[in-house]
C-alpha positions in Angstrom: -2.8 -7.2 20.2 -0.8 -9.3 17.7 1.5 -7.7 15.1 2.5 -9.6 12.0 4.9 -7.2 10.3 7.4 -4.5 11.2 5.6 -1.6 9.5 2.7 -2.2 11.9 5.0 -2.0 15.0 7.0 1.1 14.0 4.1 3.5 14.2 3.4 2.3 17.7 6.8 3.1 19.0 7.6 6.6 20.0 11.1 7.8 20.9 11.3 11.0 22.9 14.6 12.8 23.1 15.3 15.0 26.1 18.2 17.5 26.1 19.6 17.4 29.6 22.5 18.9 31.5 24.1 17.7 34.7 25.2 19.8 37.6 28.6 20.3 36.0 27.1 21.7 32.8 27.7 18.6 30.7 25.0 18.1 28.1 23.7 14.7 27.2 20.6 13.3 25.5 18.2 10.9 27.2 16.0 8.7 25.0 12.7 7.4 26.3 10.8 4.7 24.5 7.0 5.0 24.8 5.1 1.8 24.0 1.5 2.9 24.6 -1.2 1.4 22.6 -2.1 4.0 20.1 -5.1 3.9 17.8 -3.9 4.3 14.2 -6.0 4.6 11.0 -3.9 2.4 8.6 -5.7 3.9 5.6 -3.6 7.0 6.1 -0.2 5.5 6.8 2.2 6.7 4.1 4.8 3.9 4.1 5.2 4.6 0.4 7.6 6.0 -2.1 6.6 7.8 -5.3 8.9 9.2 -8.1 6.5 11.6 -9.8 8.9 12.3 -12.6 9.0 8.6 -13.6 5.2 8.4 -13.5 4.9 11.0 -16.3 6.6 8.5 -18.7 4.3 5.6 -18.0 2.4 3.9 -20.8 0.8 0.5 -20.9 3.7 -0.8 -23.0 6.6 0.4 -20.8 5.2 -0.2 -17.3 3.9 -2.9 -15.0 2.5 -3.3 -11.5 4.0 -5.9 -9.2 2.1 -7.1 -6.1 3.8 -9.3 -3.5 1.2 -11.1 -1.3 3.7 -12.4 1.3 5.3 -9.0 1.8 2.0 -7.0 1.4 3.8 -4.6 -0.9 3.2 -3.3 -4.4 5.5 -1.5 -6.8 5.0 0.3 -10.1 7.8 -0.2 -12.6 8.3 2.3 -15.5 11.0 1.7 -18.1 12.6 -0.9 -15.9 12.9 1.6 -12.9 10.8 1.6 -9.7 8.5 4.6 -9.8 6.4 3.6 -6.8 6.7 1.3 -3.7 3.5 1.1 -1.6 1.7 -1.0 1.0 -1.1 -3.3 0.0 -3.7 -5.5 1.7 -4.5 -8.6 -0.2 -7.1 -11.4 0.2 -7.5 -13.3 3.4 -7.9 -17.1 3.7 -10.7 -18.4 1.6 -10.7 -15.2 -0.4 -7.1 -15.2 -1.6 -5.9 -12.7 -4.2 -5.1 -14.8 -7.3 -1.5 -15.3 -8.3 -0.5 -14.8 -11.9 -0.3 -12.3 -14.8 -3.3 -9.9 -15.3 -4.0 -6.8 -17.2 -6.0 -3.8 -16.1 -9.3 -4.2 -18.0 -11.3 -1.2 -16.6 -10.7 1.9 -14.6 -13.5 3.6 -12.5 -12.8 6.5 -10.2 -16.1 6.0 -8.3 -16.7 2.3 -8.4 -19.3 0.6 -6.2 -18.9 -3.2 -5.6 -21.9 -5.1 -7.1 -21.1 -7.9 -4.6 -20.7 -6.0 -1.3 -22.3 -2.7 -2.2 -19.3 -0.7 -0.9 -17.3 2.2 -2.4 -14.1 1.2 -4.0 -12.4 4.5 -5.1 -9.9 4.5 -7.9 -10.8 0.9 -8.9 -8.6 -0.8 -11.5 -10.3 -4.1 -12.5 -8.1 -7.2 -13.1 -10.6 -10.1 -13.4 -14.1 -10.7 -14.6 -14.9 -11.9 -11.1 -14.5 -8.5 -9.5 -10.8 -8.6 -8.3 -9.1 -5.3 -8.7 -6.9 -2.6 -7.1 -8.6 0.1 -5.1 -8.4 2.4 -2.1 -9.2 0.7 1.2 -8.0 -0.1 4.7 -4.3 -1.2 4.6 -3.2 -3.5 7.4 -0.1 -5.6 7.5 -1.9 -8.9 6.9 -4.2 -10.2 4.2 -7.7 -9.1 5.1 -9.6 -8.2 1.9 -12.1 -10.4 0.0 -9.6 -10.8 -2.8 -9.0 -7.3 -4.0 -5.7 -5.4 -3.6 -6.4 -2.5 -1.3 -3.9 0.4 -0.9 -3.7 3.9 0.5 -5.5 6.7 -1.2 -2.4 8.6 -2.1 -0.7 5.5 -3.7 -3.9 4.4 -5.4 -4.7 7.8 -6.9 -1.1 8.1 -8.3 -1.3 4.6 -9.7 -4.8 5.1 -11.2 -3.6 8.3 -13.0 -0.4 6.6 -14.3 -1.7 3.3 -15.6 -3.8 2.6 -18.8 -6.2 -0.1 -19.5 -4.0 -2.9 -20.7 -1.2 -2.3 -18.2 0.3 -5.5 -17.0 -0.2 -6.5 -13.3 1.9 -9.4 -11.9 0.8 -10.9 -8.6 3.4 -13.0 -6.8 2.9 -15.3 -3.8 
């Protein structure tokens, strides 16, 4: 199994702390590191941060979404302050997520892809060719067909905070 980023490794490492005592009643803590292969559903990993009080102030004029393809991270900025920081999964080779400045042109809570026929909950369209932000499996490497996938909790908060017309900047 190959890991390409630290957030993928951390959930697989488990530290177990044992409170021990010796024969002379001296207490100490033993730490064991368990490195078993554990099956994880990355769609439910919550490696994210959300400031709900800032989200309430978001408008299309004072907010923007930044997506960083190399880091596989997204952030939502409101009034110049970070309101959200969340994991993303962008497009794989030959289906790269486009770099540049976009605007959200459509929002659809129950979108179905007309290309792949799959559910894309909380879809926020960025291009006329079908690229958008939506709920989907979030791994630590680019694996989508061009869309920006994120966790359900992050996508739902973002969907309810952005308006059509909100700026989305996608960086390499």
